[in-house]
Each structure stands twice: as structure tokens, then as C-alpha cells.
C-alpha positions in Angstrom: -0.1 0.1 0.0 1.5 3.5 -1.1 0.7 6.4 1.0 2.5 9.6 -0.5 2.4 13.1 0.4 0.2 15.1 -2.2 -0.3 18.6 -3.4 -3.3 20.6 -4.4 -4.4 20.9 -7.9 -4.2 24.5 -7.8 -0.6 24.5 -7.0 1.6 26.3 -9.4 3.6 23.2 -10.3 0.5 21.4 -11.3 0.1 24.0 -14.1 3.7 23.8 -14.9 3.5 19.7 -15.3 0.6 20.0 -17.7 2.5 22.5 -19.7 5.9 20.4 -20.0 6.2 18.3 -23.3 7.5 14.6 -23.0 6.5 14.5 -19.5 4.5 11.4 -18.7 1.2 12.2 -16.6 -2.2 10.6 -16.2 -5.3 12.8 -15.3 -8.1 11.1 -13.5 -11.6 12.9 -13.1 -14.5 12.3 -11.1 -13.2 9.6 -9.1 -15.1 8.3 -6.0 -13.0 8.6 -2.8 -13.2 9.2 1.0 -11.6 12.1 2.5 -10.1 12.3 6.2 -11.4 15.8 7.6 -10.1 16.9 10.9 -13.3 18.4 12.3 -12.5 21.7 14.5 -16.0 23.0 15.0 -19.5 21.7 15.0 -22.6 24.1 15.2 -26.4 23.4 15.1 -28.2 25.6 12.4 -31.3 26.0 10.8 -32.5 26.3 7.0 -35.1 28.9 5.8 -38.7 29.1 5.9 -38.5 27.1 2.5 -37.6 24.0 4.6 -39.5 24.8 7.4 -36.6 25.8 9.6 -35.0 22.3 9.4 -32.1 21.8 11.9 -28.5 20.7 10.6 -25.1 20.4 11.7 -22.3 22.5 10.1 -19.0 21.2 10.4 -15.7 22.9 9.9 -12.4 21.7 9.4 -9.1 20.7 7.4 -8.6 18.1 4.9 -5.9 15.6 6.0 -5.9 12.8 3.3 -7.7 11.3 0.3 -8.1 7.7 -0.3 -9.7 6.7 -3.8 -11.9 3.7 -3.9 -9.7 2.5 -6.7 -5.7 2.6 -6.8 -4.4 5.5 -8.4 -1.7 5.1 -11.4 1.6 3.8 -10.5 0.3 2.0 -7.2 -0.9 5.1 -5.2 -3.5 4.1 -2.5 -3.6 7.4 -0.4 -2.6 10.9 -0.6 -1.6 12.6 2.8 -1.5 16.3 3.5 0.7 17.6 6.4 -1.2 19.8 9.3 -1.9 23.3 7.7 -1.2 22.1 4.3 -4.5 20.6 3.5 -7.7 22.8 2.1 -10.4 24.4 4.2 -13.6 21.8 4.4 -17.3 22.9 5.2 -19.6 20.1 5.4 -23.6 20.1 6.2 -25.0 16.9 8.1 -28.5 16.7 7.3 -30.9 14.8 9.8 -33.8 12.5 8.8 -37.1 12.5 10.0 -36.3 9.7 12.4 -33.3 11.5 13.9 -35.2 14.8 14.4 -37.9 12.9 16.1 -35.2 11.4 18.4 -33.7 15.1 18.9 -37.1 16.3 19.9 -37.4 13.5 22.6 -34.1 14.3 24.0 -35.2 17.9 24.3 -34.2 19.8 21.2 -36.1 22.7 22.5 -34.4 23.1 25.8 -32.5 26.0 26.6 -29.5 23.6 27.6 -29.3 21.4 24.4 -26.0 21.7 22.8 -23.9 19.7 20.5 -21.7 16.9 21.9 -18.2 17.7 22.3 -16.8 14.3 21.7 -17.6 14.5 18.0 -15.2 17.5 17.5 -11.6 17.4 17.4 -11.4 14.3 15.6 -11.0 12.9 12.0 -14.3 12.0 10.1 -14.3 9.9 6.9 -16.6 11.4 4.6 -17.7 10.5 0.9 -16.5 12.8 -1.7 -15.4 12.8 -5.8 -11.8 13.9 -6.5 -9.8 14.7 -9.6 -6.0 13.6 -9.7 -3.0 14.3 -11.7 -0.4 11.8 -11.5 3.2 12.5 -12.7 5.0 9.1 -13.5 8.4 8.5 -11.7 11.5 9.3 -13.8 13.2 5.8 -13.1 12.6 2.0 -12.1 12.0 1.3 -8.5 15.0 -0.5 -6.6 16.4 -1.0 -3.1 17.6 1.9 -1.0 21.1 1.1 -0.7 23.0 4.5 -0.1 23.7 5.7 -3.7 21.6 8.4 -5.4 21.2 5.9 -8.4 19.8 3.3 -6.1 16.9 5.7 -4.7 13.6 4.6 -6.2 11.7 7.4 -8.0 8.2 8.0 -7.0 5.3 9.6 -8.6 3.9 13.1 -7.9 0.1 13.6 -7.2 -2.0 16.7 -7.4 -5.5 15.9 -6.0 -8.5 18.3 -6.2 -11.8 17.5 -3.9 -15.0 18.4 -5.5 -17.4 20.8 -3.3 -15.0 21.1 -0.4 -16.8 24.2 0.7 -20.3 22.7 0.5 -20.1 19.0 1.2 -23.5 17.3 1.8 -23.5 14.4 4.1 -26.3 12.4 6.2 -26.4 9.2 7.9 -26.6 7.1 4.7 -23.9 8.8 2.8 -21.3 9.0 5.7 -22.6 6.2 8.2 -22.4 8.4 11.2 -25.5 8.5 13.5 -24.9 11.4 15.9 -28.1 11.0 17.9 -26.7 8.9 20.4 -23.9 11.4 21.2 -26.5 14.0 22.2 -27.5 14.0 25.9 -30.7 13.9 27.0 -32.2 17.3 28.2 -36.1 16.3 28.0 -36.2 16.4 31.9 -34.4 19.8 32.4 -37.5 22.1 32.2 -39.5 19.9 34.4 -36.7 19.7 37.2 -36.2 23.5 36.9 -39.8 24.4 37.2 -39.7 22.2 40.3 -36.8 23.8 41.7 -38.2 27.5 41.3 -40.9 28.9 43.7 -44.4 29.8 42.3 -43.8 33.5 42.5 -40.6 33.3 40.2 -42.6 31.8 37.3 -45.0 34.5 37.1 -44.5 37.0 34.3 -42.9 40.3 35.7 -44.4 43.4 33.8 -41.5 45.8 32.8 -43.6 48.9 32.6 -47.2 50.1 33.8 -50.0 49.6 31.8 -51.4 52.7 29.9 -55.2 52.9 29.3 -56.4 53.7 25.9 -59.5 55.6 27.6 -59.4 58.6 29.8 -60.9 57.9 33.4 -63.4 60.5 32.6 -65.0 58.3 29.8 -66.2 55.6 32.1 -67.8 55.9 35.3 -66.3 53.7 38.0 -68.6 51.3 40.1 -67.7 52.9 43.4 -68.0 56.2 42.3 -71.6 55.7 40.9 -72.6 53.8 43.9 -71.6 56.9 46.1 -73.2 59.2 43.9 -76.5 57.0 44.3 -76.3 56.9 48.0 -75.6 60.7 48.4 -78.9 61.5 46.6 -79.7 64.4 44.1 -79.2 67.0 46.5 -75.3 66.3 46.8 -75.0 66.1 43.1 -76.8 69.7 42.8 -74.3 71.4 45.3 -71.3 69.7 43.3 -72.7 71.3 40.2 -73.2 74.7 41.9 -69.7 74.7 43.3 -68.4 73.9 39.9 -70.1 76.6 38.4 -68.8 79.2 41.0 -65.4 77.9 40.4 -65.9 78.3 36.6 -67.3 81.7 37.0 -64.2 82.6 39.3 -61.8 81.6 36.6 -63.5 83.5 34.1 -63.6 86.5 36.1 -59.7 86.5 36.6 -59.1 86.1 33.0 -61.4 89.2 32.1 -59.4 91.2 34.7 -56.0 90.0 33.3 -57.3 91.1 29.8 -58.4 94.4 31.0 -55.2 95.1 32.8 -53.3 94.3 29.9 -55.6 96.4 27.6 -54.8 99.1 29.8 -51.2 98.9 30.3 -51.2 98.8 26.1 -53.1 102.0 26.1 -50.8 103.9 28.5 -47.7 102.7 26.5 -46.9 105.3 23.6 -46.9 104.1 20.2 -49.2 101.0 20.4 -52.4 100.8 18.4 -54.5 101.0 21.7 -52.6 104.3 22.6 -53.3 105.8 19.4 -56.8 104.9 19.4 -57.2 106.2 22.9 -55.6 109.5 22.2 -57.0 110.3 18.7 -60.2 108.5 18.1 -61.9 107.5 21.4 -61.3 110.9 23.4 -62.8 112.8 20.4 -66.0 110.3 20.3 -66.4 110.7 24.2 -66.3 114.7 23.9 -68.9 114.7 21.1 -71.1 112.3 22.9 -70.9 114.2 26.3 -71.8 117.6 24.1 -74.7 115.9 22.4 -76.0 114.4 25.6 -76.0 118.2 27.1 -77.6 119.8 24.2 -80.4 117.3 23.5 -82.0 116.2 26.7 -85.1 116.1 24.8 -84.2 113.5 22.6 -83.3 111.2 25.6 -86.5 111.6 27.0 -88.1 110.7 23.7 -86.3 107.7 23.1 -86.9 106.8 26.9 -90.5 107.3 25.9 -90.4 105.3 22.7 -89.0 102.5 24.8 -91.9 102.3 26.8 -94.5 103.2 24.5 -93.1 102.0 21.1 -92.3 104.1 18.1 -95.5 105.6 16.0 -95.8 103.7 12.8 -94.7 107.0 10.9 -91.3 107.4 13.1 -90.5 103.5 13.0 -90.3 103.4 9.2 -86.8 103.6 8.2 -85.3 106.3 5.7 -84.8 104.7 2.4 -83.7 105.7 -1.1 -81.6 109.0 -1.8 -82.6 110.3 1.6 -80.8 107.6 3.2 -77.4 108.2 1.1 -77.7 112.0 1.9 -77.9 111.5 5.8 -74.9 109.0 5.7 -72.8 111.6 3.6 -73.3 114.0 6.1 -72.6 111.9 9.0 -69.3 111.0 7.4 -68.5 114.6 6.5 -69.0 115.7 10.1 -67.2 113.0 11.9 -64.1 113.7 9.4 -64.2 117.5 10.0 -64.2 116.9 13.9 -61.0 114.3 13.8 -59.4 116.8 11.5 -59.9 119.5 14.0 -58.8 117.4 17.0 -55.8 116.6 15.2 -54.9 120.2 14.5 -55.2 121.2 18.4 -53.5 118.0 19.5 -49.7 118.2 20.2 -47.3 116.3 17.6 -46.1 112.8 18.5 -43.1 110.7 17.3 -43.8 107.1 16.5 
């Protein structure tokens, strides 16, 4: 049985050998073989929704040897790779339905369920397909006697393993049944619930509940019962008290608004100050004069309020007469404003 050190097919010497003329080489493609992989890590993972999140094992390691099912040319039975000299291997172990059922029985959904440690750090023999390029030896074989002429020449083998980064394996192809290596965690949850007190198993709220409705939207039963026991008199008193409070608030707001208005009137340059100095004062003066000169009209107006106007007097002025009356009123007011403006002291704004 010949076991020799091999080289990867992507090595630069493989391309040189293929380009050389007069060199005897043999190329083997698609040969079934077994590869020895030093498994460094194992992880449980899950497929996507297309496979209903089915679990599988992802193994990661390094290629250590290749053993073809049939002998390679020139009697080569196995190709070896030194530590650190082999290619990186990623394989995916798929569980069948029976294995998944056994995993579930062993507590697959328990928090402490993990991959067994004893299946990592060892070599796995996995099925694969390989290509090999064999360089024929330069001379005949012989006994090693001490001279260079007597040293036998050996072939050089370049190997490439198909799908090293995506090896698909299962129980049938690899012969490895990993289910017995998984520990039984089916009783972990029951044991944990028995050890914890009842209060610890209750869910704890992380925040207070925020109601979607205001308390004013619904009457609580206790408040309704107390209102019924108190009778209608108590409810009426509460309503009156609320009305008094609302009136007090309204009065305070009116007083504040009036104080703000007076403050703005006293402040030079504001609209309120201009109105008070130029318009309101003239109107108050005119109203006082008219009230002193025409007391009879006031008495007549009071009499009309008591007895009501006569049909002739109650008829409004219409047509051209109304227009002329409005013109006279506007002209009189304009003259009064101009006269008041002439007598007032000039102001700077």
C-alpha cells in the first residue's frame, strides 16, 4: 500500500507539469473517494422558511488525506496532507425524520441543548469525488542502498476534491449516526420548574399599563354607588360649586385681559394708545356735548322704549334720503377728527 504526500491541484507546479512536453502524466476525473477531515468545530443551524427551518449540523475542518476507492496510477493508494497544508472543508450534516424525532424527544427545544463535544476534534471519513493528476516516476524502483542511483523514484500526485466548501452528508452517505452522542435534556425543564418557587414563574411586567381611555370616559362602580347613596341634593351642590369655580376663573381671565389693555393704552406707540388719544377721546367729547344739548331726544327715546314708536317714525329712511344722511354724518365726523388733530400736540412714532 503506497501512501505519499500530495499537492493541491491549484498548486503552481500542477500547471507547469501540464505545460511540459515529454512528461508522462495521467489525469483522473470524477473518481469516488473518501476524504479524512479533521473536524474543528460543529454548530447547530437551521434552514430557511422554504425548508420549514429544519435543523442541520455545520462542520468545519481541514483536509488531511484522500483515499480513492480504486488505486491511482503507479500504485498510489492514499494521498496525505501535512497539518496546515490541506484545504479548508465545510460540510453540512442533514438529519432525517427519524433522527429529528429522536432529537425532539431528547429535549431539542430545551435551553441547555448543545452539540456533543466528543464528535469534534477528531477525523471524520466523508464521501467525496476527486480529480487527480499523477506525474509518472522518472526511473525504475529499486532498493535503497545508499547511492543516489539506487534511490527509487516515486510519482507526484496533485489532488482536487469537489465541493470542499459545501459537502452534503447524512446518515446514509457517511454512516455516522450522531443522535446517540446528544445528551438527554428532556427532563431539564421539569426539574427547573420544580426547583423554582411559584412566585418566580409568574411573568413580571417591565412597565405600567397605559390605558387607551381617559378615566372621565367611564364611571367607576364605586363612584356611581356613592353618587346614588348621596342623593340628588349632593349632586346639585357639586354642580353649583363647579359653576362658581368656573365663574371665578372667567372673572380672573377678564381682569387680566383688561389690565393688559390698560397697560397697552398707557404705552406710547401702541395701537391702543393711538386709538385712545385720537379717536376714543374725540368720540367721548362729542357724545358728552350731544347729551347736554339734546336732553329732549333722550326723554323721547325713553318714551319710545315704553310706548313704542309710532308707525310713521318707525319707518326707516330709504332711497336717496338715506344716502344723503350717511354722507352728512361721514363729513361731520371727518371734520371733527381733523380739528382734533390740529389742536393735539405732535407725537413721534
